[in-house]
C-alpha positions in Angstrom: 11.3 21.1 -8.4 14.4 21.7 -10.5 17.2 19.0 -10.8 20.3 19.0 -8.8 22.6 21.2 -10.8 19.9 23.5 -11.8 18.6 24.2 -8.4 22.1 24.8 -7.1 22.8 27.2 -9.8 19.6 28.9 -9.1 20.4 29.2 -5.4 23.8 30.5 -6.2 22.5 33.3 -8.2 20.3 34.1 -5.6 16.9 33.2 -7.8 15.6 31.2 -4.8 15.8 31.6 -1.1 16.8 28.7 0.5 13.9 28.7 3.0 11.3 28.9 -0.1 13.2 25.7 -1.5 13.0 23.9 1.7 9.5 24.9 2.6 8.3 23.7 -0.9 10.3 20.4 -0.3 8.5 19.8 3.0 5.0 20.6 1.5 5.7 18.2 -1.4 6.7 15.3 1.2 3.7 16.2 3.4 1.5 15.9 0.3 2.7 12.7 -1.1 4.5 10.7 1.2 1.7 9.9 3.3 0.9 7.5 0.2 4.4 6.8 -1.0 6.0 6.2 2.3 9.6 7.0 0.9 10.6 8.8 4.1 10.6 7.0 7.4 11.8 10.5 8.9 11.6 14.1 8.1 13.5 16.7 9.9 11.4 20.0 9.4 12.5 22.0 12.1 16.3 21.6 11.7 16.0 21.9 7.8 14.2 25.1 8.3 16.7 26.6 10.7 19.4 25.6 8.4 17.8 27.2 5.3 17.2 30.5 7.2 20.8 30.5 8.2 22.1 29.8 4.6 19.7 32.8 3.5 21.2 35.1 6.0 25.1 33.9 4.9 24.1 34.2 1.1 22.5 37.8 1.8 25.9 38.7 3.6 28.0 37.5 0.6 29.5 34.8 2.6 31.0 32.1 0.9 28.8 29.0 0.8 29.3 25.4 -0.6 28.5 23.9 -4.1 25.4 22.1 -2.5 24.0 25.0 -0.6 20.4 24.8 0.4 19.9 21.7 -1.5 17.6 19.4 0.3 19.1 15.8 0.4 17.4 12.5 1.4 19.5 10.0 3.2 19.0 6.1 3.2 18.2 4.9 6.4 21.5 2.5 6.5 23.7 5.7 6.6 24.2 7.2 9.8 23.2 10.6 10.6 24.3 12.6 14.0 21.3 13.0 16.2 19.0 11.7 13.6 17.2 8.5 14.3 18.8 5.6 12.0 17.0 2.4 12.3 18.5 0.3 9.5 15.1 -0.8 8.8 15.3 -3.0 12.0 13.3 -3.1 15.1 16.5 -4.0 16.6 17.5 -0.4 16.2 14.3 1.4 16.5 15.5 4.0 18.9 18.9 4.2 17.7 20.3 7.8 17.4 23.9 8.0 16.0 26.5 10.1 17.7 28.2 10.8 14.2 27.6 11.3 10.8 28.6 8.8 8.0 31.5 10.2 6.0 29.3 11.1 3.2 26.7 13.0 5.1 29.6 15.1 6.9 30.7 16.1 3.4 27.2 16.9 2.2 26.8 19.2 5.1 30.2 20.7 4.5 29.1 21.5 1.2 26.0 23.4 2.3 23.2 20.5 1.8 20.3 20.2 4.0 19.6 16.6 5.2 15.9 16.8 4.9 15.3 13.3 6.2 15.8 9.5 6.2 14.6 7.1 3.4 12.9 3.7 3.9 15.1 0.4 3.2 14.4 -3.3 3.5 15.9 -4.5 7.0 19.5 -4.0 6.8 19.5 -3.7 3.4 18.8 -7.4 2.8 16.4 -7.5 -0.2 15.6 -5.7 -3.1 12.3 -4.5 -2.1 11.1 -1.5 0.4 9.6 -4.1 3.1 10.5 -4.0 6.8 8.4 -4.4 10.1 9.2 -1.0 11.4 7.9 1.4 8.7 5.1 1.2 5.9 6.0 -0.5 2.8 7.3 2.2 0.2 5.3 2.4 -3.0 6.3 2.8 -6.7 4.8 6.3 -7.8 4.3 5.1 -11.1 1.8 2.6 -9.9 1.3 2.2 -6.0 0.2 -1.5 -6.2 3.8 -2.3 -7.7 7.2 -2.4 -5.7 9.7 0.5 -6.4 12.6 -2.3 -5.9 15.2 -1.8 -3.2 16.9 -1.8 -1.0 17.2 2.0 -1.5 13.6 2.1 -2.3 12.6 5.3 -0.3 15.8 7.2 -1.8 14.6 6.1 -5.5 11.1 7.1 -5.1 11.8 10.4 -3.4 13.6 11.3 -6.5 11.3 9.7 -8.9 8.2 11.7 -7.4 10.5 15.1 -7.2 10.4 15.3 -3.4 14.3 15.9 -3.6 16.8 16.4 -6.3 19.3 13.9 -4.6 19.2 11.2 -2.5 21.9 8.9 -1.3 21.6 5.0 -1.4 23.9 2.2 -0.7 24.6 -0.6 -2.9 26.0 -4.2 -1.9 24.4 -6.2 -4.7 22.3 -3.5 -6.9 20.6 -1.8 -4.2 21.0 1.8 -6.0 20.7 0.5 -9.5 17.6 -2.0 -9.0 15.2 0.8 -7.6 16.5 3.5 -9.9 15.4 1.3 -12.8 11.9 0.1 -11.4 11.1 4.1 -10.8 12.6 5.6 -13.8 15.5 7.5 -12.3 19.3 7.4 -12.5 21.5 5.8 -10.0 25.2 5.0 -9.9 27.4 2.7 -7.8 30.8 4.3 -8.0 34.0 2.2 -8.3 35.0 0.4 -5.0 36.7 2.7 -2.9 35.7 6.0 -4.7 33.2 6.9 -2.0 34.5 6.2 1.5 32.2 4.1 3.9 32.3 4.7 7.9 30.8 4.1 10.1 28.3 2.4 7.5 29.4 -1.2 7.3 32.7 -0.5 8.9 31.7 -0.3 12.8 31.5 -3.4 14.5 29.6 -1.9 17.4 26.4 -2.4 15.2 25.5 -6.1 14.5 23.5 -6.3 11.1 24.7 -2.8 10.2 28.3 -3.8 10.0 27.7 -6.2 7.3 28.6 -6.1 3.4 32.0 -5.1 4.1 33.7 -6.1 0.7 30.3 -5.4 -1.3 28.8 -2.3 -0.1 29.1 1.1 -2.0 27.4 4.4 -1.3 26.3 6.5 -4.3 23.8 8.9 -5.7 20.4 8.6 -6.9 19.3 11.6 -9.0 17.3 12.7 -12.2 20.2 12.2 -14.6 24.0 11.3 -15.0 25.0 15.1 -14.9 23.5 15.4 -11.4 25.1 12.3 -10.2 28.6 13.5 -11.2 27.6 16.8 -9.5 27.0 14.9 -6.1 29.9 12.6 -6.5 32.1 15.8 -6.9 31.3 16.3 -3.2 30.9 12.9 -1.7 34.0 11.0 -3.2 37.8 11.2 -2.1 39.8 9.4 0.4 39.2 9.1 4.0 41.7 7.7 6.8 38.8 5.9 8.3 38.3 3.6 5.4 41.3 1.5 4.3 39.6 0.8 1.0 39.2 4.3 -0.1 41.3 5.5 -3.2 44.0 7.7 -2.2 43.1 10.3 -5.1 42.7 13.7 -3.5 41.0 15.2 -6.6 39.3 13.6 -9.6 37.7 15.6 -12.3 33.9 14.9 -12.3 32.9 17.1 -15.2 31.0 15.3 -17.9 32.8 14.3 -20.7 31.3 14.7 -24.5 30.5 12.1 -26.9 33.8 12.5 -28.7 35.7 10.9 -25.6 33.9 7.5 -26.3 34.5 7.4 -30.2 37.5 4.9 -29.7 35.9 2.8 -27.0 34.9 -0.6 -27.4 31.4 -1.8 -26.4 29.8 -5.1 -25.4 26.3 -5.9 -24.5 24.3 -8.7 -23.5 20.6 -9.5 -22.6 21.1 -12.6 -20.4 24.7 -12.9 -19.5 24.2 -16.6 -20.9 22.2 -17.8 -18.0 19.3 -15.2 -17.2 15.7 -15.3 -18.0 14.7 -12.1 -19.0 11.1 -10.5 -19.9 10.7 -10.3 -23.6 10.0 -6.4 -23.3 13.2 -5.7 -21.3 15.1 -7.6 -24.1 13.3 -5.7 -26.7 14.0 -2.2 -24.9 17.8 -3.2 -24.4 18.1 -4.2 -28.2 16.6 -0.8 -29.2 19.0 0.9 -26.9 21.8 -0.7 -28.6 20.6 0.0 -32.0 20.2 3.7 -31.2 23.8 3.8 -29.8 25.3 2.2 -32.9 23.8 5.2 -34.8 26.3 7.5 -32.8 29.1 5.2 -31.8 29.5 2.5 -34.2 29.7 -1.3 -33.4 28.6 -2.9 -30.4 29.5 -6.5 -29.9 27.1 -9.0 -28.3 29.4 -10.8 -26.2 29.9 -11.2 -22.2 32.2 -12.5 -19.7 31.8 -16.3 -19.1 30.9 -16.1 -15.4 28.1 -18.3 -15.2 25.0 -17.9 -12.8 26.4 -16.5 -9.4 23.2 -16.2 -7.5 24.3 -18.2 -4.6 27.8 -16.5 -4.3 26.0 -13.3 -3.2 24.4 -15.3 -0.4 27.5 -16.8 0.9 29.6 -13.6 1.0 26.9 -11.7 2.9 26.8 -14.8 5.2 30.6 -14.1 5.7 30.6 -10.6 6.5 27.3 -10.4 8.5 27.8 -10.6 12.2 25.6 -13.4 12.5 26.3 -14.3 16.1 25.8 -10.6 17.2 22.6 -10.5 15.3 21.5 -13.8 16.8 22.2 -12.5 20.3 20.7 -9.4 19.9 17.3 -10.4 18.2 17.2 -13.0 20.9 17.8 -10.6 23.9 15.1 -8.1 22.5 12.7 -11.0 21.5 12.3 -10.1 17.8 12.5 -12.3 14.8 14.4 -11.4 11.7 12.7 -12.8 8.5 13.2 -12.6 4.8 16.5 -12.9 3.2 18.0 -11.9 6.3 16.5 -14.6 8.4 17.3 -17.5 5.9 21.0 -16.5 6.1 20.9 -16.6 9.9 19.0 -19.8 10.2 21.3 -21.8 7.8 24.3 -23.7 8.7 27.2 -22.4 7.0 30.7 -24.3 6.8 34.2 -23.1 6.6 34.6 -24.8 3.0 31.4 -22.9 1.7 33.2 -19.6 2.6 36.7 -20.8 1.2 35.0 -21.8 -2.0 32.9 -18.4 -2.2 36.4 -16.5 -2.0 37.9 -18.7 -4.6 34.8 -18.4 -6.7 34.8 -14.5 -6.4 38.3 -14.5 -7.7 37.6 -16.7 -10.6 34.8 -14.1 -11.4 37.1 -11.2 -10.8 39.7 -12.5 -13.0 37.5 -13.4 -15.9 35.9 -10.2 -15.7 39.2 -8.3 -15.6 40.2 -10.1 -18.8 37.2 -9.4 -20.4 37.3 -5.5 -19.7 40.7 -5.5 -21.1 39.2 -5.8 -24.5 36.2 -3.8 -23.8 35.5 -0.5 -22.2 32.0 -1.1 -21.3 29.5 -3.9 -20.8 25.7 -3.1 -21.1 22.9 -5.1 -19.8 19.5 -5.0 -18.7 19.4 -3.4 -15.1 16.6 -6.1 -14.0 15.1 -9.2 -15.8 11.7 -7.7 -15.5 10.0 -4.3 -14.6 8.2 -3.7 -11.4 6.0 -6.3 -9.8 3.4 -6.5 -7.1 4.3 -4.9 -4.1 3.9 -7.8 -1.3 6.2 -10.0 -3.4 10.0 -10.5 -3.0 10.1 -11.4 -6.7 8.0 -11.8 -9.5 5.9 -15.0 -9.7 6.9 -15.6 -13.1 9.5 -14.2 -15.7 9.1 -14.7 -19.3 6.4 -17.5 -18.5 8.9 -19.4 -16.2 8.4 -20.0 -12.4 11.8 -18.9 -11.0 13.3 -18.3 -7.5 12.4 -15.0 -6.0 15.9 -13.5 -6.7 15.8 -14.6 -10.4 14.8 -11.1 -11.6 18.0 -9.3 -10.5 20.8 -11.5 -12.1 22.8 -8.8 -13.6 23.8 -6.2 -10.8 26.0 -8.3 -8.4 28.9 -8.7 -10.9 29.7 -5.1 -10.4 29.8 -5.6 -6.5 32.1 -8.7 -6.8 34.5 -6.9 -9.1 34.1 -3.3 -7.6 33.7 -1.9 -11.3 31.8 1.2 -11.6 28.0 0.8 -12.7 25.1 2.9 -13.3 21.2 2.1 -14.4 19.8 4.7 -16.8 16.3 5.0 -17.6 15.3 4.0 -21.3 11.6 3.7 -21.7 8.6 2.0 -20.5 6.6 -1.5 -20.8 3.6 -1.3 -22.9 1.7 -0.9 -19.4 3.8 2.0 -18.2 6.3 0.5 -16.0 9.8 2.1 -16.4 12.9 0.0 -17.6 16.5 0.7 -16.8 19.8 -0.1 -18.8 22.9 -1.1 -16.7 26.3 0.1 -17.9 29.5 -1.2 -16.2 32.6 0.3 -16.8 36.6 -0.4 -16.2 37.8 0.0 -12.9 38.1 3.8 -11.6 36.5 4.9 -15.1 33.5 6.4 -13.5 33.7 9.3 -15.7 33.1 7.0 -18.7 30.2 5.4 -17.2 28.6 8.8 -16.5 29.6 9.9 -20.2 28.0 6.9 -21.8 25.0 7.3 -19.5 24.6 10.9 -20.6 24.7 9.8 -24.5 21.9 7.4 -23.5 20.1 9.7 -22.0 20.2 12.2 -25.2 19.0 9.2 -27.3 16.0 8.9 -25.4 15.0 12.5 -24.3 13.0 11.2 -21.6 11.1 13.9 -19.6 8.1 11.9 -18.5 7.6 11.7 -14.8 5.0 9.9 -12.7 1.5 11.8 -12.3 1.5 11.5 -8.5 -1.5 13.7 -8.3 -3.6 10.7 -9.2 -2.4 8.6 -6.5 -3.9 11.0 -3.5 -6.6 9.8 -1.7 
């Protein structure tokens, strides 16, 4: 399957019939997803009906949207009207929303076809693809390894070329982490750039209505240009989301390298505290050396924020409807475990929440001062590449035994601050596991992050994809 922009152009030029595109998409999903489990639901009948309708419109010369006929996968934390949305939880196993999330509404208005829902950890709590309602999502590069999460299914659907575009959500790295582990591009836009509703904003749904000040929705695609193309459709203000940026139009065209020549760049491989696998460090330093060749000096420095692992836990606990979840789970006799279960079981105090608010302000202020001097901060996306699928984190990093969450020390900073950030694939470990590089930009400079991402893509010229034919029984 072609990438997003290529496919949209081909359909617009009538080089492909939409019904053929959707039929091929369904065939590919049926062939590979019995093994990979990227999808938890595929809407075959509706997708084919929409495809045939679009073919008739295009044949008649009617005006269709920029994403007409594009098959799109939507993470199962994002509401889809009349299409089951479980949030990866047994609590919502039969839930069918009565309305689309704003981003889904916009995709449909642009002519996209929602092909199905993709797997996630329960309510997005966990950087893996585990939950109790669906089979665990597998990494197409090696099915014994995790694809990361929580947008696990969305990343795998793109990496396995089942779809050219998938929506993910990101409250602490949940777009960028699986993008890194599966070798695709994933972007968390600036806070407010893409509106959220009812996702994380609807008090009627305990558990789903969490992550209120951290969550972002963004695209997972093959490359930065495709992500920019998708963001042109899903971004923009909405009166449903009080956080949305009141900018009606934004130029999402990809900027050239010349627009970066006067920018200042910083990089770090550890933020001053993280333990990182040597292969990851070597890959980042190689990327920095290549960038220096085209952009000049890149300074090794970082904002002195310290280890903020516990801060994410506390903020999520603050914003989760714990009482509503406890009541709902008790009424249905369902036990919530993993990270979510630990948050529900712990006793939280008002002082902890107050201190978390103050600590977040401190981090925001330190980072703002740092980004006044630098346009971009480059880090690894994760501290290690993919690890065994049954784990929530690697047993060891660089030979050290660490907490399960220690492998994702870089991503939450962009959620605390609301800054735009993306993961760009830059190569592989010696045993063939993808490695991602994270770019964080100034607030609202989404185009800058995309431009730098495109430069990095050009330096690596990677067109290697998983040979998924070898994983089919």
